[in-house]
Residue frames as qw, qx, qy, qz and C-alpha x, y, z in Angstrom:
[[0.573, 0.142, 0.325, 0.739, -55.93, -22.00, -80.55],
 [0.008, 0.487, 0.039, -0.873, -55.79, -18.34, -81.47],
 [0.403, 0.366, -0.277, -0.792, -58.43, -17.19, -83.94],
 [0.207, 0.055, 0.975, 0.066, -60.11, -20.64, -83.97],
 [0.269, 0.625, 0.715, -0.162, -63.53, -19.12, -84.66],
 [0.118, 0.103, 0.373, 0.914, -64.80, -16.91, -87.44],
 [0.434, 0.091, 0.085, -0.892, -68.03, -15.02, -88.07],
 [0.624, 0.018, -0.659, -0.419, -69.29, -18.23, -89.67],
 [0.415, -0.113, -0.842, 0.325, -68.85, -20.11, -86.38],
 [0.118, 0.131, 0.426, -0.887, -70.59, -17.29, -84.52],
 [0.556, 0.070, -0.278, -0.780, -73.51, -17.56, -86.95],
 [0.591, -0.049, -0.798, -0.112, -73.68, -21.36, -86.42],
 [0.244, -0.141, -0.749, 0.600, -73.68, -20.91, -82.63],
 [0.308, 0.101, 0.159, -0.932, -76.39, -18.22, -82.82],
 [0.632, 0.005, -0.518, -0.577, -78.57, -20.56, -84.88],
 [0.545, -0.110, -0.815, 0.161, -78.02, -23.41, -82.41],
 [0.047, -0.078, -0.552, 0.829, -78.70, -21.06, -79.50],
 [0.491, 0.012, -0.072, -0.868, -82.08, -20.11, -80.94],
 [0.708, -0.064, -0.641, -0.288, -82.99, -23.78, -81.35],
 [0.397, -0.039, -0.763, 0.509, -81.78, -24.44, -77.79],
 [0.214, 0.012, 0.329, -0.920, -84.01, -21.67, -76.41],
 [0.670, -0.016, -0.325, -0.667, -87.00, -23.17, -78.23],
 [0.658, -0.025, -0.752, 0.034, -86.15, -26.64, -76.90],
 [0.184, -0.024, -0.668, 0.720, -85.80, -25.36, -73.33],
 [0.407, 0.010, 0.123, -0.905, -89.11, -23.49, -73.56],
 [0.722, -0.018, -0.525, -0.451, -90.81, -26.59, -74.96],
 [0.518, -0.029, -0.793, 0.319, -89.39, -28.69, -72.12],
 [0.046, 0.033, 0.507, -0.860, -90.62, -26.16, -69.54],
 [0.578, 0.006, -0.144, -0.803, -94.07, -26.06, -71.15],
 [0.695, -0.019, -0.697, -0.177, -94.20, -29.85, -71.15],
 [0.319, -0.040, -0.752, 0.576, -93.23, -29.95, -67.45],
 [0.281, 0.037, 0.278, -0.918, -95.92, -27.36, -66.64],
 [0.673, 0.010, -0.395, -0.625, -98.45, -29.32, -68.65],
 [0.581, -0.031, -0.805, 0.116, -97.54, -32.55, -66.83],
 [0.090, -0.070, -0.631, 0.767, -97.95, -30.80, -63.46],
 [0.454, 0.048, 0.002, -0.890, -101.28, -29.34, -64.58],
 [0.696, -0.014, -0.608, -0.382, -102.55, -32.75, -65.74],
 [0.444, -0.060, -0.806, 0.387, -101.43, -34.34, -62.46],
 [0.109, 0.064, 0.442, -0.888, -103.13, -31.59, -60.44],
 [0.583, 0.037, -0.192, -0.788, -106.36, -31.89, -62.43],
 [0.645, -0.028, -0.754, -0.122, -106.34, -35.67, -62.12],
 [0.250, -0.085, -0.734, 0.626, -105.91, -35.31, -58.35],
 [0.297, 0.079, 0.212, -0.928, -108.74, -32.76, -58.23],
 [0.646, -0.015, -0.493, -0.582, -111.06, -35.04, -60.23],
 [0.533, -0.102, -0.816, 0.199, -110.38, -37.82, -57.73],
 [0.053, -0.108, -0.548, 0.828, -111.08, -35.41, -54.86],
 [0.467, 0.013, -0.124, -0.876, -114.34, -34.30, -56.50],
 [0.666, -0.084, -0.679, -0.297, -115.47, -37.90, -56.79],
 [0.416, -0.142, -0.757, 0.483, -114.57, -38.63, -53.15],
 [0.114, 0.090, 0.319, -0.936, -116.25, -35.41, -51.99],
 [0.535, -0.060, -0.410, -0.737, -119.32, -36.25, -54.07],
 [0.614, -0.192, -0.766, -0.009, -119.71, -39.55, -52.22],
 [0.268, -0.177, -0.609, 0.726, -119.24, -37.83, -48.88],
 [0.257, -0.004, -0.004, -0.966, -121.78, -35.12, -49.78],
 [0.609, -0.145, -0.529, -0.573, -124.48, -37.58, -50.77],
 [0.559, -0.228, -0.765, 0.223, -124.10, -39.39, -47.44],
 [0.059, -0.009, -0.415, 0.908, -124.81, -36.20, -45.44],
 [0.093, -0.594, -0.798, -0.045, -128.30, -35.66, -44.02],
 [0.106, -0.872, -0.295, 0.375, -128.08, -31.91, -43.29],
 [0.437, 0.853, 0.004, 0.285, -127.00, -28.83, -45.20],
 [0.335, -0.862, 0.373, -0.069, -124.63, -28.02, -42.37],
 [0.809, -0.230, 0.509, 0.183, -123.00, -31.43, -42.86],
 [0.705, 0.573, 0.272, 0.317, -122.69, -30.85, -46.59],
 [0.083, 0.969, -0.144, 0.183, -121.15, -27.42, -45.90],
 [0.568, -0.681, 0.456, 0.067, -118.54, -28.92, -43.57],
 [0.826, 0.066, 0.481, 0.286, -117.50, -31.63, -46.03],
 [0.552, 0.731, 0.213, 0.340, -117.31, -29.18, -48.93],
 [0.134, -0.969, 0.190, -0.079, -115.55, -26.45, -46.96],
 [0.639, -0.539, 0.515, 0.189, -112.78, -28.81, -45.93],
 [0.764, 0.235, 0.508, 0.321, -112.49, -30.39, -49.38],
 [0.404, 0.870, 0.163, 0.230, -112.55, -27.14, -51.33],
 [0.239, -0.928, 0.284, 0.038, -109.81, -25.65, -49.18],
 [0.720, -0.267, 0.543, 0.340, -107.51, -28.42, -50.38],
 [0.592, 0.421, 0.528, 0.440, -108.11, -27.32, -53.97],
 [0.202, 0.671, 0.201, 0.685, -108.41, -23.52, -53.78],
 [0.118, 0.045, -0.418, 0.900, -108.34, -20.45, -51.56],
 [0.407, -0.476, -0.580, -0.522, -111.84, -20.83, -50.08],
 [0.110, 0.038, -0.660, 0.742, -112.10, -19.27, -46.61],
 [0.466, 0.195, 0.349, -0.789, -115.84, -18.65, -47.11],
 [0.188, -0.038, -0.886, -0.423, -118.34, -21.20, -48.37],
 [0.402, 0.183, 0.596, -0.670, -122.07, -21.67, -48.27],
 [0.013, -0.300, -0.856, -0.421, -125.14, -23.21, -49.81],
 [0.297, 0.109, 0.204, -0.926, -128.16, -20.95, -50.07],
 [0.077, 0.330, 0.937, 0.085, -131.55, -22.65, -50.02],
 [0.243, -0.202, -0.257, -0.913, -134.61, -20.97, -51.51],
 [0.110, 0.348, 0.818, -0.444, -137.73, -20.89, -49.33],
 [0.001, -0.385, -0.597, -0.703, -140.71, -20.25, -51.66],
 [0.310, -0.748, -0.587, 0.018, -143.09, -19.42, -48.79],
 [0.382, -0.740, -0.103, 0.544, -140.79, -16.75, -47.39],
 [0.566, 0.793, 0.074, 0.213, -139.45, -15.79, -50.84],
 [0.208, -0.884, 0.418, -0.028, -135.92, -15.76, -49.47],
 [0.798, 0.315, -0.466, 0.218, -132.57, -17.50, -49.70],
 [0.563, -0.757, 0.293, -0.153, -130.98, -18.58, -46.43],
 [0.556, 0.517, -0.625, 0.181, -127.51, -19.99, -45.86],
 [0.819, -0.539, 0.092, -0.176, -127.74, -22.48, -42.97],
 [0.871, -0.310, 0.222, 0.312, -124.30, -23.34, -41.67],
 [0.494, 0.825, -0.128, 0.242, -122.41, -20.80, -43.81],
 [0.809, -0.390, 0.002, 0.440, -118.70, -21.12, -42.96],
 [0.313, 0.889, -0.164, 0.291, -116.15, -18.29, -42.91],
 [0.184, 0.638, -0.637, 0.392, -112.58, -18.90, -41.79],
 [0.355, 0.035, -0.906, 0.227, -113.64, -22.11, -40.09],
 [0.144, 0.198, 0.634, -0.734, -116.53, -20.58, -38.13],
 [0.054, 0.550, 0.793, 0.258, -120.24, -21.01, -38.75],
 [0.041, 0.042, 0.074, -0.996, -122.05, -17.72, -39.31],
 [0.146, 0.608, 0.771, -0.119, -125.70, -16.89, -38.92],
 [0.095, 0.727, 0.168, -0.659, -127.66, -14.08, -40.51],
 [0.018, -0.232, 0.649, 0.724, -126.97, -14.81, -44.18],
 [0.285, 0.540, 0.780, -0.135, -130.57, -14.45, -45.28],
 [0.001, 0.219, -0.295, -0.930, -131.74, -12.53, -48.36],
 [0.539, 0.547, 0.470, -0.436, -135.22, -11.73, -49.60],
 [0.590, 0.337, 0.578, 0.452, -135.63, -12.32, -53.32],
 [0.176, 0.938, 0.268, 0.134, -136.49, -8.63, -53.63],
 [0.399, -0.797, 0.246, 0.380, -132.97, -7.60, -52.45],
 [0.774, 0.621, 0.076, 0.092, -131.67, -7.05, -55.99],
 [0.215, 0.842, -0.446, 0.213, -128.25, -5.80, -54.84],
 [0.646, -0.454, 0.605, -0.098, -127.26, -9.11, -53.28],
 [0.227, 0.456, -0.779, -0.365, -125.16, -11.46, -55.39],
 [0.236, 0.078, 0.958, -0.144, -127.00, -14.54, -54.09],
 [0.462, 0.579, 0.465, -0.485, -130.29, -13.04, -55.28],
 [0.369, 0.668, -0.378, -0.524, -128.87, -12.01, -58.67],
 [0.027, 0.292, -0.939, -0.182, -127.44, -15.51, -59.20],
 [0.295, 0.263, 0.882, -0.257, -130.71, -17.15, -58.18],
 [0.437, 0.642, 0.314, -0.546, -133.16, -14.86, -59.98],
 [0.452, 0.714, -0.336, -0.417, -131.22, -14.66, -63.26],
 [0.974, 0.006, 0.213, 0.077, -129.76, -18.17, -63.03],
 [0.378, 0.852, -0.341, 0.120, -126.31, -16.63, -63.58],
 [0.876, -0.154, -0.124, 0.440, -122.95, -18.23, -63.08],
 [0.022, -0.981, 0.107, -0.158, -120.85, -15.48, -61.50],
 [0.819, -0.098, -0.096, 0.557, -117.05, -15.29, -61.30],
 [0.010, 0.973, -0.034, 0.227, -115.62, -12.08, -59.82],
 [0.768, 0.116, -0.297, 0.556, -111.93, -11.47, -59.18],
 [0.225, -0.007, -0.289, 0.930, -112.15, -7.97, -57.69],
 [0.047, -0.667, -0.741, 0.065, -115.57, -7.26, -56.22],
 [0.130, -0.663, -0.167, 0.718, -114.87, -3.59, -55.62],
 [0.066, 0.428, -0.418, -0.798, -114.29, -2.90, -59.31],
 [0.132, -0.026, -0.868, -0.479, -116.51, -5.60, -60.90],
 [0.155, 0.375, 0.816, -0.411, -119.74, -5.61, -58.86],
 [0.306, 0.467, 0.012, -0.829, -121.28, -2.98, -61.16],
 [0.243, 0.119, -0.808, -0.523, -121.78, -5.67, -63.83],
 [0.315, -0.296, -0.901, -0.043, -124.38, -7.29, -61.60],
 [0.293, -0.723, -0.571, 0.257, -125.61, -4.87, -58.93],
 [0.163, 0.869, 0.135, 0.448, -125.99, -1.10, -58.63],
 [0.154, -0.798, 0.408, -0.416, -124.31, -0.65, -55.26],
 [0.567, 0.183, -0.757, 0.270, -122.18, -2.65, -52.87],
 [0.628, -0.650, -0.053, -0.425, -124.13, -3.35, -49.65],
 [0.176, -0.557, 0.740, -0.333, -122.39, -4.38, -46.44],
 [0.457, -0.014, -0.886, -0.078, -122.41, -8.11, -45.69],
 [0.671, -0.528, -0.127, -0.505, -125.14, -9.29, -43.32],
 [0.867, -0.464, 0.173, 0.052, -122.67, -11.70, -41.73],
 [0.833, -0.048, 0.211, 0.509, -118.91, -11.97, -41.78],
 [0.237, -0.591, 0.229, 0.736, -116.39, -9.81, -43.60],
 [0.575, 0.725, -0.060, -0.374, -116.55, -8.30, -47.09],
 [0.800, -0.045, 0.493, 0.338, -114.91, -10.54, -49.67],
 [0.040, 0.637, -0.396, -0.660, -112.92, -9.66, -52.78],
 [0.274, 0.211, -0.808, -0.477, -113.23, -12.75, -55.04],
 [0.583, 0.079, 0.636, -0.499, -116.26, -14.97, -55.40],
 [0.209, -0.021, -0.840, -0.501, -118.03, -17.60, -57.41],
 [0.550, 0.156, 0.494, -0.655, -121.81, -18.05, -57.34],
 [0.176, 0.013, -0.864, -0.471, -123.62, -20.86, -59.13],
 [0.673, -0.124, 0.030, -0.728, -127.35, -21.53, -59.27],
 [0.189, -0.075, 0.971, -0.127, -128.59, -24.86, -57.93],
 [0.649, 0.135, -0.183, -0.726, -131.37, -26.59, -59.86],
 [0.443, 0.027, 0.894, -0.062, -133.19, -29.89, -59.87],
 [0.416, 0.527, 0.675, 0.307, -134.31, -30.47, -63.42],
 [0.181, 0.575, 0.250, 0.757, -135.85, -27.07, -64.29],
 [0.462, -0.823, -0.300, -0.139, -136.67, -26.05, -60.72],
 [0.242, 0.618, -0.413, 0.624, -134.43, -23.51, -58.97],
 [0.737, -0.511, -0.435, 0.076, -133.61, -24.58, -55.41],
 [0.498, -0.817, 0.023, 0.291, -130.82, -22.23, -54.38],
 [0.421, 0.830, -0.331, 0.157, -127.22, -21.17, -54.93],
 [0.873, -0.301, -0.039, 0.382, -123.74, -22.30, -53.97],
 [0.198, 0.940, -0.178, 0.213, -120.86, -19.91, -53.35],
 [0.801, -0.222, -0.105, 0.546, -117.17, -19.92, -52.58],
 [0.069, 0.972, 0.019, 0.223, -115.49, -16.66, -51.59],
 [0.754, -0.058, -0.176, 0.631, -112.03, -15.30, -50.82],
 [0.222, -0.906, -0.094, 0.348, -110.53, -12.17, -49.30],
 [0.425, -0.384, 0.477, 0.666, -107.78, -12.18, -51.96],
 [0.463, 0.632, -0.154, -0.603, -108.06, -10.58, -55.40],
 [0.643, 0.463, -0.510, -0.335, -108.40, -12.92, -58.38],
 [0.454, -0.351, 0.787, -0.226, -108.39, -16.02, -56.18],
 [0.697, 0.247, 0.661, -0.130, -110.53, -17.98, -58.66],
 [0.115, 0.335, -0.626, -0.695, -110.25, -18.86, -62.32],
 [0.730, 0.124, -0.319, -0.591, -112.56, -20.67, -64.71],
 [0.502, 0.158, -0.844, 0.104, -110.90, -23.90, -63.55],
 [0.035, 0.020, 0.739, -0.673, -112.12, -23.31, -59.98],
 [0.581, 0.141, 0.065, -0.799, -115.61, -22.57, -61.27],
 [0.694, 0.171, -0.613, -0.336, -115.58, -25.92, -63.07],
 [0.259, 0.065, -0.876, 0.401, -114.58, -27.68, -59.83],
 [0.289, 0.120, 0.509, -0.802, -117.50, -26.03, -58.06],
 [0.656, 0.184, -0.280, -0.677, -119.87, -26.97, -60.92],
 [0.547, 0.117, -0.828, -0.051, -118.83, -30.60, -60.58],
 [0.121, -0.081, -0.800, 0.582, -119.54, -30.51, -56.86],
 [0.418, 0.106, 0.147, -0.890, -122.81, -28.58, -57.33],
 [0.634, 0.037, -0.611, -0.473, -124.20, -31.55, -59.23],
 [0.447, -0.111, -0.840, 0.286, -123.70, -33.69, -56.11],
 [0.077, 0.101, 0.471, -0.873, -125.14, -30.97, -53.84]]
């Protein structure tokens, strides 16, 4: 009918529209939350399975392989390694370090190399999460040295490895993409580090 609606009806519809927007946003948030919970539940299951696989390995290279494959199902992790501290040599070496599916050699750092992230993590027992190495490395090191093996990365996580109060090494996951890791990814790696 002509002139069926008045300003009053427009006001009613505006009010309902605002409630509708809130309801839609709540529904979207709920859907996102459900997906997040499902993803985290899946990741917790994967961590448990990976933990069992890790503890059955007899070499660091074997542990690296299991973790590299498992981590790449949960995050962008083209580079992964476990650094083991050798107290006699006062160095951290990464036997079986994997980058883009290939094992690399030459990842070996003396504890006196203070501009290496592995050394900083180990010496200071720091948990390190960097999203853009080029702009953030200054928080930890004075200059950005070239990698001893492989390509330069952009994002990385380093965690110290300890048995009780004794430092034994570090674990790292690295990516060539900016901001590849969040706190959530660090927590995944922490859970796996306990098994390592």
